[in-house]
C-alpha positions, 0 to 999 in steps of 0.5 A, spaced: 948 436 231 953 441 228 955 447 232 952 453 229 956 459 227 955 466 229 953 471 223 956 477 226 960 480 231 955 481 237 951 474 239 946 473 245 951 470 249 956 477 249 950 481 250 948 477 256 955 478 258 955 485 258 948 485 261 951 481 267 957 486 268 952 492 268 949 488 274 955 488 278 956 480 276 963 477 274 962 474 267 967 469 263 967 466 257 966 458 256 967 453 251 960 452 247 956 446 250 961 446 256 961 448 263 968 447 264 972 453 262 978 449 260 983 454 262 988 455 268 986 461 272 979 462 270 977 464 277 982 470 277 979 473 271 975 480 271 973 482 264 971 489 262 966 491 256 972 491 251 975 484 254 968 481 253 967 483 246 974 480 244 973 474 248 966 472 246 967 474 238 974 471 238 975 466 232 968 467 230 966 461 235 960 461 239 961 461 247 957 459 253 956 465 259 959 463 266 958 467 272 964 467 277 959 467 283 961 469 291 965 475 292 967 477 285 959 478 283 958 482 290 955 476 294 951 472 288 950 465 290 947 460 286 943 454 289 944 448 284 939 443 285 942 437 282 937 432 285 930 431 283 928 430 290 931 437 292 928 440 286 921 437 288 922 440 295 925 447 293 919 451 294 918 449 301 925 450 304 928 456 300 926 463 300 922 466 294 927 469 289 926 473 282 932 470 279 931 463 277 933 459 271 934 452 268 933 448 262 927 444 259 929 437 262 930 441 269 926 447 270 927 452 276 934 448 278 938 454 279 936 459 284 940 466 285 941 470 291 945 475 294 948 474 301 952 477 306 956 475 309 959 471 303 960 464 306 964 459 302 961 454 297 958 447 300 956 441 297 951 436 299 952 429 297 948 422 298 952 419 303 950 412 301 952 412 294 959 410 293 965 415 291 966 415 284 971 418 279 966 419 273 962 425 272 956 421 272 957 418 278 959 424 282 953 427 279 948 422 282 951 423 289 950 430 289 944 433 292 945 440 292 950 445 291 951 452 295 956 455 290 960 461 292 967 464 291 971 460 287 966 457 283 962 459 277 955 457 274 953 457 266 948 462 266 943 463 260 943 464 254 948 458 254 947 451 251 947 445 256 952 440 255 946 435 253 944 440 248 938 443 251 938 451 252 939 454 259 933 459 259 931 464 265 924 463 268 924 469 272 930 474 270 929 479 276 933 481 282 936 476 286 933 476 293 938 479 298 938 475 304 943 473 310 948 468 308 947 464 315 939 464 314 940 462 307 945 456 308 940 454 314 935 453 309 939 449 304 941 444 310 934 443 311 933 442 304 938 437 303 936 433 309 929 433 306 931 431 299 936 425 303 930 423 307 925 423 301 930 419 297 930 413 302 923 414 305 920 407 305 917 404 299 909 405 298 906 399 301 911 398 307 909 397 314 914 402 317 912 408 313 908 410 319 913 408 324 918 412 320 914 419 320 913 418 328 920 417 329 922 423 325 917 427 328 920 425 335 927 426 333 925 433 331 921 436 336 926 433 342 931 438 339 927 444 340 923 445 333 917 448 334 911 444 332 909 448 326 916 447 323 916 439 325 909 439 321 912 443 315 918 438 315 915 432 315 909 433 311 914 436 305 918 429 306 912 424 306 908 428 300 915 428 296 916 421 297 909 419 294 906 417 301 899 414 299 897 416 307 900 423 307 894 426 311 895 420 317 902 421 317 902 429 318 896 427 324 901 422 327 907 428 327 902 432 331 900 427 336 907 425 337 909 433 339 903 433 343 905 427 347 912 430 348 909 436 351 905 432 356 911 428 358 909 422 354 914 417 350 915 417 343 921 414 338 926 418 335 933 417 332 934 410 334 928 408 331 929 412 325 936 409 324 933 402 325 928 403 319 933 408 314 940 405 316 945 409 320 949 412 314 942 416 312 940 418 319 947 420 321 948 425 315 941 427 317 943 428 324 949 432 322 945 437 317 939 438 322 944 439 328 940 434 332 946 431 336 953 434 338 959 432 334 960 430 326 959 423 323 960 425 316 966 427 312 967 435 312 967 435 304 960 434 304 958 440 308 964 442 312 960 447 317 955 446 322 948 448 319 945 453 324 948 456 330 943 457 335 944 461 342 944 458 348 940 460 355 945 463 359 941 461 366 940 455 369 933 452 371 935 452 378 937 460 377 930 461 374 927 458 380 931 463 385 929 469 381 925 474 384 917 473 384 911 477 386 914 483 384 911 490 381 912 486 374 908 480 376 902 485 379 902 489 373 901 483 369 896 480 373 892 487 372 893 488 365 891 481 363 885 482 366 884 488 361 886 485 355 888 478 352 895 481 349 901 477 350 904 477 357 910 478 354 908 485 352 905 487 359 912 485 362 916 489 357 911 495 358 911 494 366 919 496 366 918 502 361 913 505 366 918 503 372 923 506 368 920 513 367 917 514 374 924 512 377 928 516 372 935 519 373 934 519 381 936 512 381 943 511 380 948 506 381 955 508 382 960 504 378 967 504 377 967 505 370 961 510 371 954 512 373 948 507 371 941 510 370 935 505 368 934 507 361 930 502 357 928 502 350 923 496 348 921 494 341 914 490 340 914 486 334 907 483 332 902 483 327 896 488 328 890 487 331 891 480 332 896 481 338 893 487 341 899 492 341 896 498 342 891 496 347 897 494 351 900 500 350 894 504 352 894 501 359 901 503 360 899 510 358 893 510 363 898 508 369 902 514 367 897 519 366 894 517 372 900 519 375 903 525 371 902 526 364 909 530 364 912 523 364 909 522 357 912 525 350 908 530 347 903 528 341 908 532 336 914 528 338 916 527 331 924 527 329 924 534 327 922 536 334 926 531 338 932 535 340 927 541 342 923 537 346 929 533 350 932 540 351 925 543 354 925 537 359 932 537 360 933 533 367 926 530 367 924 523 365 920 522 359 917 516 356 916 515 348 910 511 347 908 509 339 904 504 337 907 504 330 914 506 330 916 504 323 914 511 320 918 515 326 924 510 325 924 511 317 924 519 318 930 518 322 933 515 316 930 519 310 930 526 312 937 529 311 937 534 316 936 528 321 943 526 320 947 525 326 940 524 330 941 517 331 948 518 334 944 523 339 939 518 341 945 513 343 948 518 347 941 519 351 940 512 352 947 512 355 945 518 359 951 522 356 949 530 355 949 532 348 949 539 344 946 540 337 945 546 333 941 547 327 941 553 322 941 560 325 934 563 324 934 570 321 932 575 326 930 582 326 931 589 329 926 588 334 926 581 335 933 579 335 935 571 335 936 568 341 941 562 342 936 558 345 932 558 338 938 555 335 942 551 340 940 546 344 944 543 350 942 537 353 946 536 360 941 531 363 937 527 358 933 521 360 929 518 355 926 511 355 922 508 349 916 503 349 915 502 341 911 497 337 910 495 329 909 489 325 915 485 323 914 486 316 914 493 317 920 493 321 924 489 316 922 494 310 925 500 314 930 497 318 938 498 316 943 493 317 948 499 318 943 501 324 945 494 327 952 495 327 952 502 329 949 499 336 942 503 335 938 497 334 942 493 339 940 498 344 932 495 344 930 490 348 926 486 342 919 483 345 916 478 340 909 474 342 909 467 345 908 461 340 901 460 342 895 466 342 892 468 348 885 466 350 880 471 347 877 475 352 870 477 351 868 485 351 865 486 358 864 492 363 870 493 367 869 491 374 871 493 381 876 488 382 880 491 376 879 498 378 882 496 385 888 493 382 889 499 377 889 504 383 894 499 387 899 500 382 898 507 381 899 508 389 905 504 388 908 508 383 906 515 386 910 512 392 916 512 388 915 519 385 916 522 392 922 519 393 928 523 393 935 521 390 935 514 390 942 511 391 942 504 389 947 499 392 949 492 389 950 486 393 957 482 392 953 476 389 949 480 384 956 483 382 959 476 381 953 473 377 953 480 373 960 479 371 959 472 370 953 473 365 958 478 361 963 473 361 958 468 358 955 473 353 963 474 350 964 466 350 958 465 346 960 471 341 966 467 340 963 461 338 958 464 334 958 464 326 956 472 326 961 474 332 960 481 331 952 481 331 952 476 337 957 481 341 953 487 339 947 484 342 950 481 348 954 487 350 947 491 350 943 486 353 947 485 359 946 492 361 939 492 360 939 486 365 942 491 370 937 496 369 932 492 370 935 489 376 935 496 379 928 498 377 926 491 381 930 494 387 927 501 387 920 498 386 921 493 392 923 499 396 930 495 398 934 500 394 939 494 394 940 490 387 940 483 390 941 476 386 934 474 386 933 481 382 939 480 377 936 473 376 929 475 374 932 481 370 937 475 366 930 471 365 927 477 361 933 479 358 935 472 355 928 472 352 930 479 349 937 477 347 934 471 343 929 475 340 934 480 337 939 475 334 933 472 331 930 479 328 936 483 327 940 477 324 935 476 319 935 483 316 937 483 309 940 490 306 934 495 305 932 497 298 935 504 300 942 500 302 942 496 296 941 502 292 947 505 296 951 499 295 950 499 287 952 507 287 959 505 291 960 499 286 960 504 280 964 509 283 969 504 285 969 501 278 970 508 275 976 509 279 980 516 277 975 518 272 969 519 277 962 518 276 957 524 275 951 524 280 947 524 274 950 518 271 949 515 278 941 517 278 940 514 271 944 507 273 939 506 279 933 510 277 933 515 283 929 521 283 933 528 285 930 527 293 932 520 293 939 521 291 939 527 296 938 522 301 943 517 298 948 522 298 947 525 305 948 518 308 954 517 304 957 523 306 956 521 313 959 514 312 964 516 308 963 511 303 966 515 297 968 522 296 963 527 293 967 533 289 963 539 287 965 544 282 962 550 280 960 551 273 956 556 269 950 551 268 950 550 276 954 546 281 957 539 277 957 533 282 962 527 281 963 521 286 970 518 287 973 512 290 976 513 297 983 510 295 984 515 289 989 520 291 988 525 286 982 528 283 981 532 277 976 537 277 971 535 271 969 542 268 
């Protein structure tokens, strides 16, 4: 087929390259119908608009459009689904994205994502096929490519080397996702594709045995039952198993047998059926056993890091029992069918505010106060979050309503209320926290409040001023009206929302600042609690309620509570801190794991302090600390799961786009008006962005007074000389 010639200086490929450049990608020109740039140093090319026009219009020839993925394109990752098995399974294992393209022969074979952190390129190959020197042999081996920095992908509207047009299926924004989460999805997809390729053929008598062994292997390695069923059913359906439903039933039966301590087959039987080459690669990609059994070139990183439980079974058995926590759970579970995990956390919130700053553990590095922030994440209605919180509220209202924050505890009133209650403990209870938290992020006059909250959590005094109101002759302004000086703050929190709403408003920056890491994150267990019918409250429940209130009232009467700590408890606490630091060193995202670990260890000490007060010993012992670690380990795993999966919010993505444009503008600067147009932001939205940028120092904001009003321009921080724009 003859190569078509362009009829003018502009081509669809040039227009696409310019459009990709505006999106923040790094486009390069490719020879027509080729995926090879065919020149040295293409990985280092970075072209502006004029350069692209010159390269795509040179010699009157057509070109293809390549995108340098990874770091050059702001973390853009291309998942190339080479194998038909991978393409068939992609919708099951890969998260949905609005950026998908392919060609008629392989539609939807390229899925685009933006990740952070940016991970290196990974190639997942079929270990059974021999290594080949020819492109077609290498292509047959390749299952999936995780293309990142150092690689490039041919983008629409290029022509594939086979003559087919490369076209968009969905030309929208790529999904922004955590890099390790996406890589974990790709490892699962690669394993499923490999299994599908070598699954026993139709009619084989070992198909059933294969499904049982696969389910047993996965379940033994801490996969949830739902995950096992999803994985096994996806493989057997993609393999065309004529008895797919029976195989899935068998997988469920295997999980049930293992739950009861029964026997089930696993990796050894799977090796007998599929061969050691396939199963060893499967075990590596799914992290089913320690050690590597395959070459690092196929996938040179462990698939997904998982935190360990830093408490032995023997220590769990030695943890304190028959505590206030247990009595509270026994009472609350008779009132509602909310998960016990919620009642456990809320019992500690109640204890925390009842004890307040009166309980102190004096340590060499400073005083420790038992402040706790608890965040419950669960679906609405289904898990009875509000009902569980009402039970906690009721306990405190029976005791002293002043322990609860007022109903008008909004971000705007935050500082004033803390100042009014200086020296007295407060519990902030909110069964829909997302709106309050979003207000902290969005309201420009809330700047610095999260830092103030973190000071409160750490028990440190803080001072805050607001704009001084105008007074009159008869009523002059007092300092108390505009200056707040909080010397002895104590604010515990028990808040809740859904995981979906939390993901919408949570900001990755709040993880790294330590704000979100200060929350003990509580998730419901795997199984729904047994539903309780609506009924009248009985005298037994009333008695339990009264006993709990009496226990709390006795604590209120205590004066200053000078706590001590046994040497055994100190030694175990220091070991816990060391274990958490060691775990962070081994983790892929060391920063997140270290941040959560540093906070979770002190949550453990605070809980142990509360248990020591509640049992009247006023001495933190080893059983107290072990019970506390038992609780905080669950919270830590929850935090790593929830916070580690947070993608940058829409607000943060907008900030990133503005920062990127400012850096490209360099010394010329970027006007506020142009920035608003580029991201389609309203004046109020741009005000929020600008306030956040000023707080974080992402770039310089320069304002010049003109006859038409202030002119605002943005400049990169690296610029040493700013030329005012008039």
